[in-house]
C-alpha atoms as a printed R data frame, in Angstrom:
    type eleno elety resid chain resno       x       y       z
1   ATOM     1    CA   MET     A     1  11.710 -30.778 -49.007
2   ATOM     2    CA   ASN     A     2   8.370 -29.139 -48.334
3   ATOM     3    CA   PRO     A     3   6.169 -30.892 -50.246
4   ATOM     4    CA   ALA     A     4   4.086 -28.347 -51.655
5   ATOM     5    CA   ARG     A     5   6.734 -26.941 -53.642
6   ATOM     6    CA   PHE     A     6   9.152 -28.474 -55.854
7   ATOM     7    CA   ALA     A     7  12.825 -27.446 -56.586
8   ATOM     8    CA   SER     A     8  15.793 -27.664 -58.937
9   ATOM     9    CA   PRO     A     9  19.278 -28.484 -57.602
10  ATOM    10    CA   ALA     A    10  20.495 -25.035 -57.436
11  ATOM    11    CA   GLY     A    11  17.681 -23.954 -55.707
12  ATOM    12    CA   THR     A    12  14.776 -22.470 -57.989
13  ATOM    13    CA   VAL     A    13  12.073 -23.286 -56.303
14  ATOM    14    CA   LEU     A    14   8.176 -23.510 -58.049
15  ATOM    15    CA   ARG     A    15   4.862 -24.480 -56.721
16  ATOM    16    CA   ALA     A    16   3.749 -28.088 -57.744
17  ATOM    17    CA   ALA     A    17   0.148 -26.781 -58.002
18  ATOM    18    CA   LEU     A    18   1.528 -25.680 -61.347
19  ATOM    19    CA   ILE     A    19   3.028 -28.057 -62.487
20  ATOM    20    CA   LEU     A    20   0.595 -31.167 -61.697
21  ATOM    21    CA   ALA     A    21  -1.944 -28.410 -63.780
22  ATOM    22    CA   LEU     A    22  -0.032 -29.958 -66.533
23  ATOM    23    CA   LEU     A    23  -0.092 -33.697 -65.540
24  ATOM    24    CA   LEU     A    24  -3.619 -33.729 -65.765
25  ATOM    25    CA   GLY     A    25  -5.645 -34.995 -68.487
26  ATOM    26    CA   TRP     A    26  -2.345 -35.705 -71.009
27  ATOM    27    CA   SER     A    27  -3.043 -38.101 -74.171
28  ATOM    28    CA   ILE     A    28  -0.548 -41.823 -75.247
29  ATOM    29    CA   ALA     A    29  -0.903 -43.179 -78.975
30  ATOM    30    CA   ALA     A    30   0.770 -46.249 -80.319
31  ATOM    31    CA   GLY     A    31  -0.384 -49.378 -82.420
32  ATOM    32    CA   PRO     A    32   2.189 -52.376 -83.093
33  ATOM    33    CA   ASP     A    33   4.077 -52.307 -86.371
34  ATOM    34    CA   ALA     A    34   5.821 -55.609 -87.912
35  ATOM    35    CA   ARG     A    35   8.046 -53.655 -89.105
36  ATOM    36    CA   ALA     A    36   9.348 -50.903 -87.111
37  ATOM    37    CA   GLY     A    37   9.224 -47.412 -88.625
38  ATOM    38    CA   GLU     A    38   7.505 -48.432 -91.909
39  ATOM    39    CA   ALA     A    39   3.426 -47.484 -91.611
40  ATOM    40    CA   ARG     A    40   1.457 -49.659 -93.925
41  ATOM    41    CA   ALA     A    41  -0.970 -47.615 -95.881
42  ATOM    42    CA   GLY     A    42  -4.482 -47.896 -94.710
43  ATOM    43    CA   ALA     A    43  -3.207 -49.311 -91.205
44  ATOM    44    CA   VAL     A    44  -3.791 -47.825 -87.791
45  ATOM    45    CA   VAL     A    45  -0.738 -45.513 -87.064
46  ATOM    46    CA   VAL     A    46   0.511 -44.987 -83.635
47  ATOM    47    CA   ARG     A    47   3.697 -42.842 -83.808
48  ATOM    48    CA   GLY     A    48   5.144 -39.966 -81.155
49  ATOM    49    CA   GLY     A    49   2.758 -36.993 -79.920
50  ATOM    50    CA   ASN     A    50  -0.021 -39.936 -80.041
51  ATOM    51    CA   THR     A    51  -3.144 -40.425 -78.058
52  ATOM    52    CA   LEU     A    52  -3.432 -43.579 -76.014
53  ATOM    53    CA   TYR     A    53  -6.908 -44.534 -74.134
54  ATOM    54    CA   SER     A    54  -7.258 -47.049 -71.325
55  ATOM    55    CA   ALA     A    55 -11.071 -48.535 -69.706
56  ATOM    56    CA   SER     A    56 -10.646 -46.083 -66.674
57  ATOM    57    CA   GLY     A    57 -10.703 -43.243 -68.435
58  ATOM    58    CA   ALA     A    58  -6.990 -42.767 -68.440
59  ATOM    59    CA   ARG     A    59  -5.483 -41.009 -71.719
60  ATOM    60    CA   CYS     A    60  -1.372 -40.479 -72.235
61  ATOM    61    CA   THR     A    61   0.400 -39.382 -74.650
62  ATOM    62    CA   VAL     A    62   3.269 -41.459 -76.545
63  ATOM    63    CA   GLY     A    63   6.548 -39.913 -76.501
64  ATOM    64    CA   PHE     A    64   8.255 -42.310 -78.308
65  ATOM    65    CA   ASN     A    65   8.486 -45.188 -80.355
66  ATOM    66    CA   ALA     A    66  11.446 -48.160 -79.154
67  ATOM    67    CA   ARG     A    67  12.035 -51.832 -79.312
68  ATOM    68    CA   SER     A    68  13.744 -54.238 -78.250
69  ATOM    69    CA   GLY     A    69  14.828 -56.700 -80.802
70  ATOM    70    CA   SER     A    70  11.459 -57.210 -82.487
71  ATOM    71    CA   THR     A    71   9.141 -56.269 -79.312
72  ATOM    72    CA   LEU     A    72   8.093 -52.274 -79.950
73  ATOM    73    CA   TYR     A    73   7.477 -50.038 -76.679
74  ATOM    74    CA   ALA     A    74   6.094 -46.579 -76.066
75  ATOM    75    CA   LEU     A    75   7.258 -44.475 -73.784
76  ATOM    76    CA   VAL     A    76   5.131 -42.415 -71.993
77  ATOM    77    CA   SER     A    77   4.439 -40.720 -68.276
78  ATOM    78    CA   GLY     A    78   4.805 -43.145 -65.177
79  ATOM    79    CA   TRP     A    79   2.195 -40.842 -63.142
80  ATOM    80    CA   CYS     A    80   0.336 -41.265 -66.569
81  ATOM    81    CA   VAL     A    81  -0.358 -44.990 -67.332
82  ATOM    82    CA   GLY     A    82  -0.779 -45.273 -62.938
83  ATOM    83    CA   SER     A    83  -0.420 -49.123 -62.732
84  ATOM    84    CA   VAL     A    84   1.286 -52.074 -64.637
85  ATOM    85    CA   GLY     A    85  -1.212 -54.367 -66.997
86  ATOM    86    CA   SER     A    86  -3.285 -51.663 -68.068
87  ATOM    87    CA   THR     A    87  -4.510 -51.987 -71.518
88  ATOM    88    CA   TRP     A    88  -4.397 -49.493 -74.073
89  ATOM    89    CA   TYR     A    89  -6.631 -48.603 -77.067
90  ATOM    90    CA   ALA     A    90  -5.765 -46.498 -80.613
91  ATOM    91    CA   ASP     A    91  -9.095 -45.008 -80.300
92  ATOM    92    CA   SER     A    92 -11.433 -43.483 -77.182
93  ATOM    93    CA   THR     A    93 -14.389 -45.763 -78.436
94  ATOM    94    CA   LEU     A    94 -11.383 -48.768 -77.056
95  ATOM    95    CA   THR     A    95 -11.984 -50.307 -80.296
96  ATOM    96    CA   THR     A    96  -8.640 -50.889 -81.303
97  ATOM    97    CA   ALA     A    97  -6.409 -52.436 -78.770
98  ATOM    98    CA   VAL     A    98  -3.020 -52.099 -79.304
99  ATOM    99    CA   GLY     A    99  -0.871 -52.577 -75.862
100 ATOM   100    CA   VAL     A   100  -0.118 -53.851 -72.241
101 ATOM   101    CA   THR     A   101   1.479 -51.194 -69.794
102 ATOM   102    CA   ALA     A   102   4.723 -54.086 -69.225
103 ATOM   103    CA   GLY     A   103   6.809 -51.899 -66.747
104 ATOM   104    CA   MET     A   104   6.077 -48.334 -64.932
105 ATOM   105    CA   SER     A   105   8.371 -45.780 -62.107
106 ATOM   106    CA   PHE     A   106   6.796 -42.965 -60.043
107 ATOM   107    CA   PRO     A   107   7.389 -41.543 -57.963
108 ATOM   108    CA   GLY     A   108  11.391 -41.153 -58.169
109 ATOM   109    CA   ASN     A   109  11.064 -41.127 -61.790
110 ATOM   110    CA   ASP     A   110   8.237 -40.940 -64.046
111 ATOM   111    CA   TYR     A   111   7.812 -43.427 -66.592
112 ATOM   112    CA   ALA     A   112   6.269 -46.599 -68.209
113 ATOM   113    CA   VAL     A   113   6.237 -48.690 -70.959
114 ATOM   114    CA   ILE     A   114   3.878 -50.139 -73.109
115 ATOM   115    CA   ARG     A   115   4.119 -53.013 -75.302
116 ATOM   116    CA   TYR     A   116   2.833 -53.326 -78.361
117 ATOM   117    CA   THR     A   117   0.983 -56.203 -78.564
118 ATOM   118    CA   ASN     A   118  -1.316 -56.227 -82.241
119 ATOM   119    CA   THR     A   119   0.267 -56.276 -85.564
120 ATOM   120    CA   THR     A   120  -1.962 -54.718 -88.135
121 ATOM   121    CA   VAL     A   121  -1.145 -51.458 -85.952
122 ATOM   122    CA   SER     A   122   1.746 -49.757 -87.366
123 ATOM   123    CA   TYR     A   123   4.913 -48.192 -84.811
124 ATOM   124    CA   PRO     A   124   7.289 -45.992 -86.806
125 ATOM   125    CA   GLY     A   125  10.365 -44.410 -84.835
126 ATOM   126    CA   GLU     A   126   8.630 -40.816 -85.950
127 ATOM   127    CA   ILE     A   127   6.969 -38.188 -84.046
128 ATOM   128    CA   SER     A   128   4.051 -36.274 -85.813
129 ATOM   129    CA   LEU     A   129   4.579 -32.280 -85.022
130 ATOM   130    CA   GLY     A   130   0.885 -31.982 -85.738
131 ATOM   131    CA   GLY     A   131  -0.926 -30.576 -89.301
132 ATOM   132    CA   GLY     A   132   0.040 -33.441 -91.195
133 ATOM   133    CA   GLY     A   133   4.480 -32.947 -90.423
134 ATOM   134    CA   VAL     A   134   6.954 -35.624 -88.874
135 ATOM   135    CA   GLN     A   135  10.202 -36.071 -87.602
136 ATOM   136    CA   ASP     A   136  12.292 -38.835 -88.320
137 ATOM   137    CA   ILE     A   137  13.645 -40.311 -84.437
138 ATOM   138    CA   THR     A   138  16.963 -42.104 -85.084
139 ATOM   139    CA   ALA     A   139  18.878 -41.702 -81.879
140 ATOM   140    CA   ALA     A   140  18.481 -40.668 -78.135
141 ATOM   141    CA   ALA     A   141  20.995 -38.745 -76.537
142 ATOM   142    CA   SER     A   142  21.911 -36.606 -72.788
143 ATOM   143    CA   PRO     A   143  20.648 -33.590 -72.881
144 ATOM   144    CA   ALA     A   144  23.475 -30.402 -72.015
145 ATOM   145    CA   VAL     A   145  22.552 -27.185 -71.237
146 ATOM   146    CA   GLY     A   146  22.276 -25.072 -73.769
147 ATOM   147    CA   GLN     A   147  21.056 -26.913 -76.477
148 ATOM   148    CA   GLN     A   148  18.369 -26.172 -78.190
149 ATOM   149    CA   ILE     A   149  15.516 -28.893 -78.025
150 ATOM   150    CA   CYS     A   150  11.807 -28.621 -79.381
151 ATOM   151    CA   HIS     A   151   8.572 -30.467 -77.589
152 ATOM   152    CA   VAL     A   152   5.134 -31.156 -78.530
153 ATOM   153    CA   GLY     A   153   2.999 -31.177 -76.741
154 ATOM   154    CA   ARG     A   154  -1.048 -31.786 -77.339
155 ATOM   155    CA   THR     A   155  -2.740 -29.175 -76.076
156 ATOM   156    CA   SER     A   156   0.251 -26.727 -76.984
157 ATOM   157    CA   GLY     A   157   1.674 -27.639 -80.458
158 ATOM   158    CA   TYR     A   158   4.852 -27.715 -81.578
159 ATOM   159    CA   ARG     A   159   7.607 -25.309 -79.999
160 ATOM   160    CA   CYS     A   160  11.583 -24.645 -79.785
161 ATOM   161    CA   GLY     A   161  13.575 -23.005 -77.242
162 ATOM   162    CA   THR     A   162  16.708 -24.161 -74.994
163 ATOM   163    CA   VAL     A   163  17.658 -26.778 -72.643
164 ATOM   164    CA   GLN     A   164  18.201 -24.540 -69.003
165 ATOM   165    CA   ALA     A   165  19.164 -26.724 -66.233
166 ATOM   166    CA   VAL     A   166  19.880 -30.563 -65.760
167 ATOM   167    CA   ASN     A   167  19.548 -33.373 -62.776
168 ATOM   168    CA   VAL     A   168  16.914 -31.154 -61.503
169 ATOM   169    CA   THR     A   169  14.350 -32.662 -58.732
170 ATOM   170    CA   VAL     A   170  10.596 -31.366 -58.356
171 ATOM   171    CA   ASN     A   171   8.132 -32.602 -55.919
172 ATOM   172    CA   TYR     A   172   5.006 -33.465 -57.089
173 ATOM   173    CA   GLY     A   173   2.937 -33.161 -53.557
174 ATOM   174    CA   GLY     A   174   2.293 -36.774 -54.253
175 ATOM   175    CA   GLY     A   175   5.718 -37.504 -54.788
176 ATOM   176    CA   VAL     A   176   9.300 -36.250 -55.162
177 ATOM   177    CA   VAL     A   177  10.846 -37.049 -58.795
178 ATOM   178    CA   SER     A   178  14.599 -36.992 -59.471
179 ATOM   179    CA   GLY     A   179  16.601 -36.529 -62.453
180 ATOM   180    CA   LEU     A   180  14.760 -34.543 -64.638
181 ATOM   181    CA   PHE     A   181  15.487 -31.582 -67.033
182 ATOM   182    CA   ARG     A   182  14.558 -28.228 -67.784
183 ATOM   183    CA   SER     A   183  13.733 -25.496 -70.763
184 ATOM   184    CA   ASN     A   184  12.678 -22.400 -71.627
185 ATOM   185    CA   LEU     A   185  10.167 -23.943 -73.445
186 ATOM   186    CA   CYS     A   186   6.366 -23.462 -72.305
187 ATOM   187    CA   SER     A   187   3.953 -25.979 -71.856
188 ATOM   188    CA   GLU     A   188  -0.220 -26.470 -71.407
189 ATOM   189    CA   PRO     A   189  -2.475 -28.242 -69.229
190 ATOM   190    CA   GLY     A   190  -2.864 -31.388 -71.112
191 ATOM   191    CA   ASP     A   191   0.421 -32.013 -73.042
192 ATOM   192    CA   MET     A   192   2.450 -34.219 -70.434
193 ATOM   193    CA   GLY     A   193   4.123 -37.064 -71.680
194 ATOM   194    CA   GLY     A   194   4.673 -35.018 -75.337
195 ATOM   195    CA   PRO     A   195   7.993 -35.788 -77.297
196 ATOM   196    CA   ALA     A   196  10.948 -33.166 -76.638
197 ATOM   197    CA   PHE     A   197  13.821 -33.896 -78.651
198 ATOM   198    CA   SER     A   198  17.117 -31.508 -80.771
199 ATOM   199    CA   GLY     A   199  16.743 -32.769 -84.557
200 ATOM   200    CA   GLY     A   200  16.145 -36.714 -85.239
201 ATOM   201    CA   THR     A   201  17.537 -37.263 -81.648
202 ATOM   202    CA   ALA     A   202  15.121 -37.479 -78.831
203 ATOM   203    CA   LEU     A   203  16.240 -36.588 -75.788
204 ATOM   204    CA   GLY     A   204  12.712 -36.177 -72.544
205 ATOM   205    CA   ILE     A   205   9.258 -36.677 -72.399
206 ATOM   206    CA   ILE     A   206   7.026 -34.281 -70.666
207 ATOM   207    CA   VAL     A   207   6.068 -34.418 -67.131
208 ATOM   208    CA   GLY     A   208   5.574 -30.721 -65.466
209 ATOM   209    CA   GLY     A   209   6.120 -27.270 -65.820
210 ATOM   210    CA   SER     A   210   4.896 -23.928 -64.444
211 ATOM   211    CA   GLY     A   211   3.257 -20.731 -66.316
212 ATOM   212    CA   ASN     A   212   1.664 -20.753 -69.439
213 ATOM   213    CA   CYS     A   213   2.266 -20.068 -73.109
214 ATOM   214    CA   ALA     A   214   0.320 -16.928 -72.744
215 ATOM   215    CA   SER     A   215   2.201 -15.355 -69.917
216 ATOM   216    CA   GLY     A   216   5.358 -17.768 -70.029
217 ATOM   217    CA   GLY     A   217   6.862 -20.541 -68.371
218 ATOM   218    CA   VAL     A   218   8.789 -23.275 -68.826
219 ATOM   219    CA   THR     A   219   9.020 -26.766 -68.811
220 ATOM   220    CA   TYR     A   220  10.433 -30.592 -67.111
221 ATOM   221    CA   TYR     A   221  11.289 -34.038 -69.060
222 ATOM   222    CA   GLN     A   222  12.303 -37.014 -68.188
223 ATOM   223    CA   PRO     A   223  15.293 -37.623 -69.512
224 ATOM   224    CA   VAL     A   224  14.797 -40.861 -72.129
225 ATOM   225    CA   VAL     A   225  17.895 -42.531 -72.372
226 ATOM   226    CA   GLU     A   226  17.048 -42.701 -68.832
227 ATOM   227    CA   ILE     A   227  14.151 -45.273 -70.232
228 ATOM   228    CA   LEU     A   228  15.867 -46.704 -72.450
229 ATOM   229    CA   ALA     A   229  18.242 -48.010 -70.318
230 ATOM   230    CA   VAL     A   230  16.332 -49.094 -67.445
231 ATOM   231    CA   TYR     A   231  14.140 -51.295 -69.775
232 ATOM   232    CA   GLY     A   232  17.230 -52.495 -72.433
233 ATOM   233    CA   LEU     A   233  15.544 -50.168 -75.179
234 ATOM   234    CA   SER     A   234  16.572 -48.190 -78.395
235 ATOM   235    CA   ILE     A   235  14.897 -46.161 -80.293
236 ATOM   236    CA   TYR     A   236  14.824 -46.499 -84.169
């Protein structure tokens, strides 16, 4: 496979450079809450769609919050976090630490999990839609072609469309990622890691795309059910 391109199993080929543009500058935010899914008044709150920051200068978007027993996690892009063990903060001044990278997979896959360690922060099981709106997420499922899908990007905002293809393979140039799915939604640089969902059901996290929201484009996602299965997590 040409490392300068990425393609779906059906043979649709797109330029990896367009996807890589979406891999730059994405944000992630999360904070630990002893009461999963319940935000305390006055507390720092980390939802899906928020941004987390590391001392290395990385900014990653939280796709969804998940749990294993009483331990809470953020689902994020593996490309974004870089390495296991990094500490993440809820603010760009790095004053409120929220957790550490507990696992990641890239290339091959594009996902990571951040384990929340700060119990003074609230981590509700919902996502921010922008403008103060939130969507409660209570389940996860595999996407199906033709299914309605919405996503929230840090740059492009809240958009809805349909799933176009599943089991897509993308060549990032620096590594091949398989098992993705694609929608007809546009994305912009900075959207990486954003949540994709259908109603209250989590479907995936944004990992790349082609085109833009002025001329049109498509977006690629890492399926959420795979991440949950690998780490033994559940949406709450």
